[in-house]
N, C-alpha and C positions, 0 to 999 in steps of 0.2 A: 601703709601707702602710696610704699612708691609702689610696689609692687605690683598694684592695684590699678597706677597711675599710668606702665611702661606697657601691662595690661591691652589696658583700655587706647591710646594707640595703639595698640595691634589692631585692635578690630575698627580702630575707626581706620588705619590702614587695605581695610581685606572690603571693609563697608565698602569702598569710593571706591578699587575695584571692582569690587562687583558691580557699585553704578555705572562705572566710567564704561563695563565689556559693555556693560544691558545694555545704554546710552547709542552704544560701537550697535549692535548688533542692529537696538531701533532705531539709528538711523538711515543701516549699511540698507534696511530693507525700502525706508522710506526714500534715497535717493536711487536703488536701482532696482523703484516701480517702473513699467515700462508704459503705463498709461498718462504715471505722472501726478501730481497732488490731485482730488475733482474738485469741481468750482461747481457742481448740483448738490444742493442744501440734505439728499439722503446717502451716496456717500460719502460729501464732507461726513456728515455722523459717525456715518461706519465707521471711519478715517479716526475718528475723532474717539471712535468708544475700543476700535483694536488701540491704540495707542495709550489707552488709557486703561486697560489691562495688560497689555507687556510694561505698563508701569509699575500700574500693585503689584505683578507676581516676584521686580524689581528689588523693588520693599517688602515684599515678601521675604524674602531670602534671603537682606539685611536682619527684616527680624533676625528672620532662622539662627547666624550667621552666635547672635548677641544671647538669643535661645540658646544655645549648643551654650555657649562657655557659659551660664548661670547652671544651667543643667552637669554638663561637666567637672567644674569647680567647686560644687558643692554648695554654691553658694541658695538654695531655692529647691525643697521642696523636691519634688515633680516635672513629669515635662509639661502637664498643665500652664502649670504654676509659672515653668521658664519664660512660658511662648506664650500666657498672659500676662507677666509681666513686664516681658519684650513691648509686646503691645500700645502697650501703657504707656510703654516710657515712650518711647519708638516715635510717636505720631500725641507725644508733650499731651496727651488725658489726662496723664499721672495719676490715676484716683484715690492710694493711696494706701489700699487695705492690705498689699503687698508689698512689700518693704527687706532691703536685702542686710546683708548684717555686717556689721560696724565696719570689717574692714572692704566692706566691700558697695559701698553707700554711695565711693567718688564713682561707681562705669554709669550710674542713672539718669544724672545727670551731663554727664557726657556720650552714653547712648539720645536724648532728648538730642541734645544741641547737634549733635549727624543728626535725625533724625529731617528737624529740622534744616538744615541745612538741605538732604539728598530732598526734599520731597524741593523749596525751591530749587534747585534745579531741574526737578517733571514738572515746576510749577511755567517754566524759559521755556521748556522745551516748549509746553506746547503755546506760550504764549507764539515764542519764533514761530511756531508752524501756521496754529492761527494769519500768522501774520502773512509769516509768506501766503498763504488763499485768498488772504481778500484784499492784501491790499494794494494790489496789483489788476482785482474788479475795482476799486475806489475809482483809483487813477488810471482806467479808462477810462471810466462815466465824465471827466474830470475835463475832458481831450474831448 
C-alpha cells in the first residue's frame, strides 16, 4: 500500500506539472496575441473553442500519463483497458466495469481527485477569460 501511495504521489506531481506547462503555453499564447482579446461574438466563440481544444489536449495527456502507468505496472490487461479506466476515473465518471487489483486500488480515488482539481483549474481559466472579455464591456456601458 505504501508503494502505491508513493507512486500515486509521483503521478499527481507529473499530472500537475503537465497541467502547469500546458497552462503556461496557453496563457503565453493568449498574452502574446497582437490583436488582444476579441469583442465580437464569432471571434469570441473561436477563441473559446481553441481554448477548449487546448485544455482537452492537456487533460488527454494527463489521462495518458496515468494509463501508461496502469499498463506498465500490469495493473490492467491491455492499453484499451488502461486508457478507458484512466479516462473514466480522471473525469470521475467511474462506471465500475473495470477495477484495479487490490494492491493498486488506492490509485483510482487519487486519480479521480487529481482529475477534479485539474478540471477545476481549467474551469477557472474559462471564468477568468470570459470575465476579462466581458467585464470591460459592462463597465463601459455603466459610464
